[in-house]
KEVO-99191 format. One record per residue (C-alpha): residue in one letter; x, y, z; residue number from 1. Coordinates in nm, 4 decimals. Each point is the difference from the previous one (the first is absolute). Example, Ala and Ser with C-alpha at 12.3 -4.5 7.8 and 13.67 -1.06 7.14 Angstrom:
2
+------+----------+----------+----------+-----+
! type !       px !       py !       pz ! seq !
+------+----------+----------+----------+-----+
!    A !   1.2300 !  -0.4500 !   0.7800 !   1 !
!    S !   0.1370 !   0.3440 !  -0.0660 !   2 !
+------+----------+----------+----------+-----+
***
This chain:
265
+------+----------+----------+----------+-----+
! type !       px !       py !       pz ! seq !
+------+----------+----------+----------+-----+
!    M !   5.0571 !  -0.1593 !   0.8973 !   1 !
!    N !  -0.2590 !   0.0918 !  -0.2618 !   2 !
!    P !  -0.0999 !   0.3693 !   0.0484 !   3 !
!    T !  -0.3715 !  -0.0756 !  -0.0383 !   4 !
!    F !   0.0166 !  -0.2777 !   0.2583 !   5 !
!    Q !   0.2012 !   0.2222 !   0.2338 !   6 !
!    Q !  -0.2651 !   0.2694 !  -0.0367 !   7 !
!    Y !  -0.2647 !  -0.2606 !   0.0770 !   8 !
!    L !   0.1790 !  -0.0947 !   0.3223 !   9 !
!    N !   0.0447 !   0.3664 !   0.0908 !  10 !
!    S !  -0.3732 !   0.0609 !  -0.0424 !  11 !
!    W !  -0.0704 !  -0.2387 !   0.2888 !  12 !
!    K !   0.2398 !   0.1910 !   0.2223 !  13 !
!    K !  -0.2478 !   0.2886 !  -0.0030 !  14 !
!    L !  -0.2492 !  -0.1745 !   0.2271 !  15 !
!    P !  -0.0962 !   0.3202 !   0.1906 !  16 !
!    T !  -0.0974 !   0.1646 !  -0.3295 !  17 !
!    I !  -0.1886 !  -0.3102 !  -0.1129 !  18 !
!    G !  -0.1802 !  -0.0027 !   0.3352 !  19 !
!    L !  -0.0927 !   0.3673 !  -0.0323 !  20 !
!    I !  -0.1420 !  -0.0568 !  -0.3476 !  21 !
!    W !  -0.1885 !  -0.3059 !   0.1272 !  22 !
!    I !  -0.1626 !   0.2119 !   0.2715 !  23 !
!    H !  -0.1019 !   0.2586 !  -0.2616 !  24 !
!    D !  -0.1514 !  -0.2749 !  -0.2154 !  25 !
!    V !  -0.1860 !  -0.1563 !   0.2924 !  26 !
!    L !  -0.1484 !   0.3384 !   0.0887 !  27 !
!    T !  -0.0963 !   0.0546 !  -0.3640 !  28 !
!    V !  -0.1757 !  -0.3373 !  -0.0196 !  29 !
!    L !  -0.1787 !   0.0491 !   0.3331 !  30 !
!    I !  -0.1208 !   0.3525 !  -0.0786 !  31 !
!    L !  -0.1201 !  -0.0896 !  -0.3507 !  32 !
!    T !  -0.1658 !  -0.3195 !   0.1254 !  33 !
!    F !  -0.1928 !   0.1889 !   0.2684 !  34 !
!    L !  -0.0885 !   0.2691 !  -0.2551 !  35 !
!    W !  -0.1504 !  -0.2423 !  -0.2524 !  36 !
!    L !  -0.1625 !  -0.2223 !   0.2638 !  37 !
!    G !  -0.1523 !   0.3060 !   0.1640 !  38 !
!    F !  -0.1397 !   0.1174 !  -0.3324 !  39 !
!    G !  -0.1328 !  -0.3492 !  -0.0720 !  40 !
!    N !  -0.1698 !  -0.0168 !   0.3399 !  41 !
!    L !  -0.1536 !   0.3437 !  -0.0589 !  42 !
!    L !  -0.1480 !  -0.1143 !  -0.3317 !  43 !
!    T !  -0.1275 !  -0.3208 !   0.1587 !  44 !
!    S !  -0.1714 !   0.1847 !   0.2845 !  45 !
!    Q !  -0.1584 !   0.2467 !  -0.2441 !  46 !
!    A !  -0.1236 !  -0.2832 !  -0.2208 !  47 !
!    L !  -0.1506 !  -0.1814 !   0.2995 !  48 !
!    A !  -0.1666 !   0.3190 !   0.1227 !  49 !
!    M !  -0.1423 !   0.0643 !  -0.3459 !  50 !
!    S !  -0.1299 !  -0.3547 !  -0.0510 !  51 !
!    G !  -0.1075 !  -0.0564 !   0.3584 !  52 !
!    G !   0.1778 !  -0.3352 !  -0.0072 !  53 !
!    K !  -0.2333 !  -0.1318 !  -0.2714 !  54 !
!    T !   0.1141 !  -0.2294 !  -0.2808 !  55 !
!    A !  -0.0121 !   0.1003 !  -0.3684 !  56 !
!    E !  -0.3170 !  -0.2040 !  -0.0531 !  57 !
!    E !  -0.1691 !   0.1601 !   0.3002 !  58 !
!    L !   0.0911 !   0.3463 !  -0.1295 !  59 !
!    K !  -0.1538 !  -0.0815 !  -0.3397 !  60 !
!    V !  -0.3271 !  -0.1000 !   0.1662 !  61 !
!    L !   0.0101 !   0.3114 !   0.2176 !  62 !
!    L !   0.0464 !   0.2296 !  -0.3000 !  63 !
!    F !  -0.3145 !  -0.1417 !  -0.1612 !  64 !
!    T !  -0.2130 !   0.0156 !   0.3138 !  65 !
!    Q !   0.0970 !   0.3231 !   0.1774 !  66 !
!    S !  -0.1185 !   0.3507 !  -0.0907 !  67 !
!    L !   0.1479 !   0.2240 !  -0.2716 !  68 !
!    E !   0.1363 !   0.2405 !   0.2619 !  69 !
!    A !   0.1788 !  -0.2847 !   0.1768 !  70 !
!    N !   0.1521 !  -0.1177 !  -0.3294 !  71 !
!    Q !   0.1200 !   0.3521 !  -0.0798 !  72 !
!    A !   0.1610 !   0.0234 !   0.3435 !  73 !
!    F !   0.1690 !  -0.3355 !  -0.0579 !  74 !
!    L !   0.1333 !   0.1126 !  -0.3398 !  75 !
!    G !   0.1286 !   0.3154 !   0.1679 !  76 !
!    N !   0.1905 !  -0.2168 !   0.2476 !  77 !
!    I !   0.1467 !  -0.1988 !  -0.2895 !  78 !
!    K !   0.1254 !   0.3222 !  -0.1594 !  79 !
!    V !   0.1605 !   0.1045 !   0.3294 !  80 !
!    F !   0.1657 !  -0.3417 !   0.0280 !  81 !
!    F !   0.1253 !   0.0228 !  -0.3598 !  82 !
!    F !   0.1545 !   0.3424 !   0.0614 !  83 !
!    L !   0.1526 !  -0.1290 !   0.3242 !  84 !
!    L !   0.1442 !  -0.2986 !  -0.1855 !  85 !
!    T !   0.1381 !   0.2078 !  -0.2886 !  86 !
!    G !   0.1210 !   0.2989 !   0.1992 !  87 !
!    G !   0.1302 !  -0.2146 !   0.2849 !  88 !
!    T !   0.1935 !  -0.2268 !  -0.2354 !  89 !
!    I !   0.1651 !   0.2984 !  -0.1701 !  90 !
!    L !   0.0853 !   0.1536 !   0.3381 !  91 !
!    V !   0.1441 !  -0.3250 !   0.1372 !  92 !
!    I !   0.2092 !  -0.0506 !  -0.3153 !  93 !
!    I !   0.1381 !   0.3541 !   0.0343 !  94 !
!    L !   0.0778 !  -0.0592 !   0.3684 !  95 !
!    T !   0.1671 !  -0.3301 !  -0.0924 !  96 !
!    I !   0.2281 !   0.1776 !  -0.2478 !  97 !
!    L !   0.0807 !   0.2778 !   0.2494 !  98 !
!    I !   0.0805 !  -0.2442 !   0.2821 !  99 !
!    F !   0.2001 !  -0.2414 !  -0.2153 ! 100 !
!    S !   0.1946 !   0.2864 !  -0.1593 ! 101 !
!    L !   0.0857 !   0.1490 !   0.3388 ! 102 !
!    F !   0.1543 !  -0.3213 !   0.1304 ! 103 !
!    Q !   0.1829 !  -0.0702 !  -0.3274 ! 104 !
!    A !   0.1370 !   0.3536 !  -0.0072 ! 105 !
!    R !   0.1285 !  -0.0395 !   0.3556 ! 106 !
!    I !   0.1575 !  -0.3375 !  -0.0784 ! 107 !
!    W !   0.1855 !   0.1109 !  -0.3120 ! 108 !
!    S !   0.1049 !   0.3320 !   0.1486 ! 109 !
!    T !   0.1581 !  -0.1974 !   0.2839 ! 110 !
!    L !   0.1647 !  -0.2532 !  -0.2311 ! 111 !
!    L !   0.1528 !   0.2642 !  -0.2259 ! 112 !
!    A !   0.0692 !   0.2488 !   0.2822 ! 113 !
!    Q !  -0.2062 !   0.2738 !  -0.1628 ! 114 !
!    P !  -0.2225 !   0.2589 !   0.1682 ! 115 !
!    L !  -0.3748 !  -0.0422 !  -0.0432 ! 116 !
!    T !  -0.1893 !   0.3191 !  -0.0780 ! 117 !
!    L !  -0.3722 !   0.0569 !  -0.0493 ! 118 !
!    K !   0.0584 !   0.0655 !  -0.3717 ! 119 !
!    K !   0.1826 !  -0.3312 !  -0.0400 ! 120 !
!    Y !  -0.2734 !  -0.1796 !   0.1912 ! 121 !
!    W !  -0.2746 !   0.1299 !  -0.2309 ! 122 !
!    R !   0.1952 !  -0.1259 !  -0.3004 ! 123 !
!    W !   0.0182 !  -0.3419 !   0.1625 ! 124 !
!    N !  -0.3786 !  -0.0176 !  -0.0281 ! 125 !
!    W !   0.0258 !   0.0201 !  -0.3784 ! 126 !
!    I !   0.2558 !  -0.2785 !  -0.0286 ! 127 !
!    T !  -0.2117 !  -0.2127 !   0.2353 ! 128 !
!    L !  -0.3078 !   0.0578 !  -0.2171 ! 129 !
!    I !   0.1886 !  -0.1019 !  -0.3151 ! 130 !
!    I !   0.1427 !  -0.3121 !   0.1652 ! 131 !
!    G !  -0.3518 !  -0.0839 !   0.1215 ! 132 !
!    I !  -0.1378 !   0.0218 !  -0.3557 ! 133 !
!    I !   0.2881 !  -0.2139 !  -0.1277 ! 134 !
!    L !  -0.0760 !  -0.2515 !   0.2765 ! 135 !
!    V !  -0.3610 !  -0.0347 !  -0.1168 ! 136 !
!    I !   0.1181 !  -0.0727 !  -0.3566 ! 137 !
!    Y !   0.2681 !  -0.2330 !   0.1346 ! 138 !
!    L !  -0.2564 !  -0.1975 !   0.2008 ! 139 !
!    M !  -0.2163 !  -0.0360 !  -0.3112 ! 140 !
!    V !   0.2975 !  -0.1472 !  -0.1880 ! 141 !
!    Y !   0.0707 !  -0.2294 !   0.2959 ! 142 !
!    A !  -0.3633 !  -0.1176 !   0.0075 ! 143 !
!    F !   0.0184 !  -0.0716 !  -0.3751 ! 144 !
!    I !   0.3194 !  -0.2074 !   0.0367 ! 145 !
!    R !  -0.1304 !  -0.1746 !   0.3120 ! 146 !
!    F !  -0.3150 !  -0.0947 !  -0.1931 ! 147 !
!    F !   0.2057 !  -0.1749 !  -0.2681 ! 148 !
!    T !   0.2284 !  -0.1728 !   0.2507 ! 149 !
!    N !  -0.3134 !  -0.1472 !   0.1577 ! 150 !
!    L !  -0.1020 !  -0.1436 !  -0.3390 ! 151 !
!    I !   0.3261 !  -0.1931 !  -0.0369 ! 152 !
!    P !  -0.0332 !  -0.3691 !   0.0960 ! 153 !
!    Y !   0.2394 !  -0.0895 !   0.2826 ! 154 !
!    P !   0.1184 !  -0.3519 !   0.0898 ! 155 !
!    N !  -0.0798 !   0.0518 !   0.3679 ! 156 !
!    E !  -0.1062 !   0.2531 !   0.2627 ! 157 !
!    I !   0.3579 !   0.0704 !   0.1122 ! 158 !
!    T !   0.1063 !   0.1077 !  -0.3500 ! 159 !
!    Y !  -0.3034 !   0.2262 !  -0.0233 ! 160 !
!    L !   0.0826 !   0.1645 !   0.3339 ! 161 !
!    I !   0.3659 !   0.0511 !  -0.0976 ! 162 !
!    V !  -0.0901 !   0.1631 !  -0.3322 ! 163 !
!    T !  -0.2713 !   0.2253 !   0.1420 ! 164 !
!    Q !   0.2125 !   0.1058 !   0.2984 ! 165 !
!    L !   0.2914 !   0.0735 !  -0.2348 ! 166 !
!    V !  -0.2246 !   0.2223 !  -0.2132 ! 167 !
!    V !  -0.1162 !   0.1870 !   0.3111 ! 168 !
!    L !   0.3585 !   0.0379 !   0.1260 ! 169 !
!    V !   0.1376 !   0.1324 !  -0.3296 ! 170 !
!    F !  -0.2860 !   0.2440 !  -0.0588 ! 171 !
!    L !  -0.0004 !   0.1292 !   0.3565 ! 172 !
!    L !   0.3766 !   0.0469 !   0.0280 ! 173 !
!    T !   0.0299 !   0.1528 !  -0.3464 ! 174 !
!    F !  -0.2568 !   0.2636 !   0.0878 ! 175 !
!    F !   0.1644 !   0.0801 !   0.3341 ! 176 !
!    F !   0.3493 !   0.0014 !  -0.1511 ! 177 !
!    I !  -0.0792 !   0.2415 !  -0.2828 ! 178 !
!    S !  -0.2291 !   0.2150 !   0.2172 ! 179 !
!    F !   0.2790 !   0.0483 !   0.2539 ! 180 !
!    I !   0.2391 !   0.0995 !  -0.2790 ! 181 !
!    V !  -0.2604 !   0.2559 !  -0.1093 ! 182 !
!    F !  -0.0354 !   0.1308 !   0.3566 ! 183 !
!    K !   0.3778 !   0.0242 !   0.0374 ! 184 !
!    E !   0.0356 !   0.2000 !  -0.3223 ! 185 !
!    F !  -0.2924 !   0.2221 !   0.0927 ! 186 !
!    A !   0.1444 !   0.0700 !   0.3452 ! 187 !
!    Q !   0.3174 !   0.1178 !  -0.1732 ! 188 !
!    T !  -0.1585 !   0.2120 !  -0.2756 ! 189 !
!    N !  -0.3441 !   0.0970 !   0.1411 ! 190 !
!    K !  -0.1234 !   0.0206 !  -0.3595 ! 191 !
!    V !  -0.2663 !  -0.2477 !  -0.1057 ! 192 !
!    W !   0.0611 !  -0.0468 !  -0.3725 ! 193 !
!    E !   0.3767 !   0.0379 !   0.0250 ! 194 !
!    T !  -0.0106 !  -0.2824 !   0.2528 ! 195 !
!    F !  -0.1377 !  -0.2506 !  -0.2502 ! 196 !
!    H !   0.2569 !   0.1079 !  -0.2593 ! 197 !
!    N !   0.2779 !  -0.0526 !   0.2556 ! 198 !
!    V !  -0.1422 !  -0.3379 !   0.0989 ! 199 !
!    Y !   0.0118 !  -0.1112 !  -0.3637 ! 200 !
!    L !   0.3628 !   0.1133 !  -0.0300 ! 201 !
!    T !   0.0864 !  -0.1746 !   0.3278 ! 202 !
!    L !  -0.1581 !  -0.3273 !  -0.1116 ! 203 !
!    V !   0.1910 !   0.0129 !  -0.3297 ! 204 !
!    K !   0.3350 !   0.1170 !   0.1378 ! 205 !
!    H !   0.0103 !  -0.2220 !   0.3093 ! 206 !
!    K !  -0.2057 !  -0.2969 !  -0.1208 ! 207 !
!    K !   0.2635 !  -0.2610 !   0.0948 ! 208 !
!    T !   0.0435 !   0.1323 !   0.3534 ! 209 !
!    L !  -0.3756 !   0.0416 !   0.0458 ! 210 !
!    L !  -0.0632 !  -0.3552 !  -0.1221 ! 211 !
!    K !   0.2462 !  -0.1262 !   0.2618 ! 212 !
!    K !  -0.1773 !   0.2073 !   0.2648 ! 213 !
!    Y !  -0.3315 !  -0.1376 !  -0.1201 ! 214 !
!    G !   0.1386 !  -0.3533 !   0.0279 ! 215 !
!    F !   0.1148 !   0.0620 !   0.3582 ! 216 !
!    T !  -0.3439 !   0.1445 !   0.0724 ! 217 !
!    I !  -0.1748 !  -0.3150 !  -0.1237 ! 218 !
!    L !   0.2323 !  -0.2284 !   0.1987 ! 219 !
!    T !  -0.0453 !   0.2100 !   0.3140 ! 220 !
!    T !  -0.3774 !  -0.0020 !  -0.0420 ! 221 !
!    V !  -0.0035 !  -0.3783 !  -0.0391 ! 222 !
!    V !   0.2085 !  -0.0469 !   0.3169 ! 223 !
!    I !  -0.2096 !   0.2441 !   0.2042 ! 224 !
!    G !  -0.3152 !  -0.1555 !  -0.1442 ! 225 !
!    I !   0.1101 !  -0.3446 !   0.1190 ! 226 !
!    I !   0.0698 !   0.1386 !   0.3488 ! 227 !
!    S !  -0.3419 !   0.1661 !   0.0008 ! 228 !
!    S !  -0.1723 !  -0.3230 !  -0.1092 ! 229 !
!    L !   0.1765 !  -0.2031 !   0.2700 ! 230 !
!    L !  -0.1036 !   0.2518 !   0.2639 ! 231 !
!    Q !  -0.3602 !   0.0038 !  -0.1214 ! 232 !
!    R !  -0.0249 !  -0.3763 !   0.0523 ! 233 !
!    F !  -0.0008 !   0.0574 !   0.3747 ! 234 !
!    F !  -0.3185 !   0.2078 !  -0.0409 ! 235 !
!    I !  -0.1700 !  -0.2000 !  -0.2750 ! 236 !
!    T !  -0.3345 !   0.0073 !   0.1866 ! 237 !
!    Q !   0.0176 !   0.3773 !   0.0517 ! 238 !
!    P !  -0.0352 !   0.1690 !  -0.3416 ! 239 !
!    I !   0.0192 !   0.3548 !   0.1379 ! 240 !
!    I !   0.3416 !  -0.0643 !   0.1555 ! 241 !
!    T !   0.1294 !  -0.1684 !  -0.3168 ! 242 !
!    M !  -0.1229 !   0.2982 !  -0.2021 ! 243 !
!    F !   0.1898 !   0.2409 !   0.2275 ! 244 !
!    I !   0.3132 !  -0.2149 !  -0.0283 ! 245 !
!    S !  -0.0283 !  -0.0067 !  -0.3794 ! 246 !
!    I !  -0.0479 !   0.3771 !  -0.0246 ! 247 !
!    G !   0.2766 !   0.0654 !   0.2526 ! 248 !
!    F !   0.2552 !  -0.2048 !  -0.1944 ! 249 !
!    L !  -0.1116 !   0.1557 !  -0.3299 ! 250 !
!    L !   0.0656 !   0.3439 !   0.1481 ! 251 !
!    I !   0.3439 !  -0.1178 !   0.1142 ! 252 !
!    I !   0.0776 !  -0.0894 !  -0.3618 ! 253 !
!    T !  -0.1240 !   0.3318 !  -0.1402 ! 254 !
!    S !   0.1796 !   0.1948 !   0.2739 ! 255 !
!    W !   0.3297 !  -0.1702 !  -0.0788 ! 256 !
!    M !  -0.0566 !   0.0374 !  -0.3762 ! 257 !
!    R !  -0.0135 !   0.3779 !   0.0314 ! 258 !
!    V !   0.3265 !   0.0078 !   0.1937 ! 259 !
!    Y !   0.1598 !  -0.2269 !  -0.2617 ! 260 !
!    I !  -0.1311 !   0.1989 !  -0.2968 ! 261 !
!    A !   0.0932 !   0.3328 !   0.1597 ! 262 !
!    M !   0.3664 !  -0.1043 !  -0.0129 ! 263 !
!    E !   0.2005 !   0.1231 !  -0.2977 ! 264 !
!    T !  -0.0393 !  -0.2254 !  -0.3029 ! 265 !
+------+----------+----------+----------+-----+
***
């Protein structure tokens, strides 16, 4: 049997590990969702308190009709809101990095059977920050390509959906695949810049094996995606449930991918 295929089959034998990673990912998503929603609700409540529930047009009229002291007080409230928005956003981003790094550090320490120390954890924050910056650039490239794919004339709606979904699939899986290779190398070296050098060497040295793994990843994602879509049809009138199903199956894929990539190439 082909060694890469055998390794693929062996990866699915580690269901307890996949389940543990899935739980970590679910907790990460829940905590970060509540964090950002809480911050958004705080900003909304502050904005409503500042405006008194008035529309933009009503506020314009009010600024021209009320006293100078009242306008100065209103401008003071705007400054407070601006500082809350700026400072709060920075704080929430920092907390996001700290929380995400903690769960990733725990996952990869478990996968590679390595102890997790406070020093190693702090270094995880740096690699998370760099991957986050790369993600922003990556999404800009994706948006650029998606823009041009939308300009292409398609014979029918089905062809359009196939092409656009294929673009999403390739971009999403490529990012996850390479990011997990980066995380694996970092968990082994605990050195940020050396990690990227090692990733480059790994991609060059093991490109054939990694391409096969990538192919199995795409096929697995398609199969799991079909199962997810079939399940969502039972809840087609309940978008919240279908969203949870979609996210849940996506996390199954990413949980398995880490187990698969953690195996020796």
